KOLGU-891243 format. One line per 10 residues: number of its first residue (from 1); their letters; for each residue x negated, y, z negated of N, C-alpha, C. Coordinates in steps of 0.02 Angstrom, whole numbers. Atoms other than C-alpha are relative to their C-alpha. Layout:
N
NUM = a = X:Y:Z:X:Y:Z:X:Y:Z  ...
This chain:
132
1 = mermiifcml = -41:62:-2:-1861:179:-1342:76:26:13  -68:-20:-11:-1690:272:-1364:13:28:69  -7:-35:-67:-1717:371:-1201:3:-57:57  9:48:-49:-1751:209:-1105:72:-40:-5  -66:32:10:-1585:133:-1173:47:42:33  -53:-48:-26:-1492:287:-1126:-1:0:79  7:2:-65:-1566:287:-955:26:-61:36  -27:71:-32:-1528:102:-925:75:2:-5  -77:-8:5:-1342:132:-981:21:47:49  -23:-45:-48:-1331:280:-869:-9:-29:70
11 = ffcssmalta = 12:38:-63:-1401:183:-721:50:-50:10  -44:51:-8:-1289:38:-755:72:31:18  -65:-32:-11:-1133:147:-768:10:34:70  -12:-30:-71:-1169:247:-607:-3:-58:60  2:51:-46:-1212:85:-512:70:-39:6  -64:31:5:-1042:11:-569:56:48:32  -46:-47:-34:-949:171:-508:-12:-4:74  11:-1:-73:-1029:157:-337:24:-62:32  -26:64:-33:-980:-26:-312:77:0:-4  -74:2:4:-797:10:-370:30:29:61
21 = aphktakykq = -30:-30:-59:-759:120:-227:4:-41:60  0:43:-58:-810:4:-84:53:-58:-6  -39:65:11:-713:-141:-166:75:29:10  -77:-27:-4:-548:-32:-174:12:18:74  -3:-9:-78:-583:25:8:21:-63:37  -12:66:-28:-594:-153:57:71:-31:-9  -58:24:9:-441:-197:-27:57:35:36  -51:-37:-35:-336:-65:56:-9:-14:74  4:21:-68:-409:-111:226:29:-66:13  -34:60:-7:-351:-289:197:79:6:0
31 = llktiklles = -80:-15:-2:-173:-220:157:22:27:63  -22:-31:-65:-178:-121:315:8:-59:55  -5:58:-45:-215:-283:414:62:-39:-6  -58:36:12:-79:-367:326:67:32:14  -65:-39:-20:53:-234:360:1:-10:77  -3:7:-71:3:-243:542:19:-74:25  -21:74:-10:22:-436:541:81:-7:-11  -74:8:22:194:-419:460:40:33:56  -37:-37:-56:248:-300:606:24:-57:53  -23:49:-52:248:-455:720:42:-50:-30
41 = lvkekdaell = -39:48:34:343:-560:596:69:17:-19  -68:-20:31:486:-450:544:56:0:51  -62:-5:-41:661:-452:609:18:70:13  -12:-63:-22:705:-299:707:70:10:19  -76:-8:-20:881:-331:780:46:-11:-64  -51:10:50:1025:-313:664:-31:3:-74  27:-3:62:907:-279:520:22:66:-36  -23:-51:47:940:-163:373:-51:55:15  36:-55:-4:876:14:394:-39:17:-70  35:-3:66:750:57:257:-23:81:-10
51 = htpenpvdec = 24:-63:11:703:223:171:-72:0:8  66:3:-26:539:273:253:-36:65:-20  37:-62:8:425:401:168:-49:14:58  47:-17:-51:326:498:294:-37:61:-23  43:-53:20:180:617:255:14:23:-67  -8:-28:69:203:622:73:-61:44:-30  57:-44:37:105:758:-29:-28:-45:-52  38:43:46:-25:695:-143:31:-23:-61  -37:22:60:87:703:-295:49:-52:7  -58:52:-11:216:587:-211:-34:-57:26
61 = lftavtcfqk = 26:65:-25:95:453:-156:24:-61:-38  -28:64:44:145:336:-305:72:-13:17  -66:15:-18:325:364:-265:7:-30:65  -3:27:-67:302:333:-79:-17:-73:-4  12:70:2:212:172:-114:49:-42:-37  -48:41:33:339:113:-237:60:-7:45  -56:5:-39:476:152:-105:-18:-53:56  19:46:-50:378:45:24:9:-65:-29  -11:74:30:364:-97:-96:68:-23:-19  -75:17:5:548:-92:-132:28:-19:64
71 = giqklqpkns = -19:18:-62:582:-89:52:-22:-65:32  23:62:-26:473:-235:92:32:-56:-22  -39:59:34:580:-346:-23:64:-1:41  -59:7:-29:723:-309:94:-12:-27:80  16:22:-67:630:-362:257:22:-71:13  -11:69:-15:675:-524:343:-43:-24:56  43:27:-55:576:-642:456:49:-2:60  -39:-1:-62:623:-632:640:27:-69:20  -34:64:-9:652:-819:648:-24:-48:-56  25:42:57:629:-976:542:-73:-28:23
81 = qvnstfnhti = 64:27:-13:470:-1024:633:-59:44:-36  53:-41:34:377:-879:552:13:13:-71  -29:-8:64:467:-894:388:-56:-6:-60  55:14:52:315:-971:285:-54:58:7  53:-54:-7:187:-839:357:30:56:-29  -33:-59:21:316:-705:329:-5:10:-78  -5:-1:74:342:-751:140:-70:6:-24  71:-8:28:151:-766:113:-22:70:6  18:-60:-13:124:-603:187:29:53:-48  -37:-45:47:255:-516:86:-31:1:-69
91 = kvlkfsfsdp = 30:11:61:173:-593:-73:-70:49:-5  66:-42:-2:7:-505:-24:13:71:-8  -14:-66:-2:86:-338:-11:29:16:-68  -22:-11:68:136:-346:-193:-71:18:-35  61:-27:33:-9:-239:-267:15:56:-39  -11:-54:49:-32:-112:-401:-37:67:26  25:-66:-19:-63:68:-361:4:41:-64  -4:-39:58:-108:177:-502:34:68:9  -48:-64:-2:10:326:-541:-55:58:-20  47:-58:18:-99:492:-537:28:45:-56
101 = gkhcestces = -24:-40:59:17:561:-677:30:60:26  -34:-60:-21:87:704:-568:70:-15:7  -70:2:-5:268:741:-554:24:9:72  -20:-2:-69:347:703:-383:82:16:-4  -72:-15:-1:522:787:-346:41:-48:37  -36:44:-45:574:664:-211:6:-71:-26  -15:71:21:654:495:-230:-2:-41:67  -8:42:-65:662:345:-112:62:17:33  -62:-18:-34:837:392:-66:-4:66:41  4:-64:-37:781:561:-8:-32:-1:67
111 = yekkkpkefl = 38:9:-65:680:486:137:49:-26:52  -34:24:-58:755:451:308:-5:-75:6  -2:79:-19:811:265:350:-30:-8:67  26:21:-64:717:188:487:-3:-75:12  8:71:-20:702:19:572:-64:-29:-27  58:29:36:582:-105:493:-68:7:31  65:-6:-39:442:-92:629:-23:79:-22  17:-71:14:441:104:602:-13:7:-78  11:4:70:449:74:416:-68:-21:-17  68:22:3:292:-31:424:-52:44:28
121 = ksfakliqqv = 49:-42:-36:205:85:543:-17:62:-49  11:-59:47:232:230:411:-34:-25:-61  42:30:52:169:113:274:-72:-5:12  65:4:-26:15:81:374:-36:75:-4  23:-66:-1:-9:271:396:-17:22:-68  9:-17:79:13:296:199:-64:-33:-23  64:34:26:-123:166:164:-62:26:29  62:-29:-37:-246:244:297:-10:69:-42  15:-59:39:-214:407:198:-28:-12:-70  22:13:68:-249:327:31:-78:-20:9
131 = ir = 70:21:-12:-419:254:109:-37:66:3  34:-68:-12:-473:431:157:-5:31:-64
């Protein structure tokens, strides 16, 4: 009887681990779509340049995501017609990303500043890196 209970618990735990990974991947794929949508809504002319992490090493992923989330708060809609869609899209991009606990030497300010659309393209690349 004890073996059966242990087997059932082991089966349940392994099945939960298998379903957690696809859910996380689906979440990041949705974030990727949201970032691409935001590219068409963001103000490009006379916009503030943003610190843009590019190709961060694994121990700096958390720092890079944090930099992107800070930068997203500085984006502006390209016109008043897209304002409500823009604001909703920005809210979707507020997500939690777990810190792997590794130390990263770089800070947001150490990254080069770029235009908003380049910033968003780099953010999309980072999310694709996380998905893999």
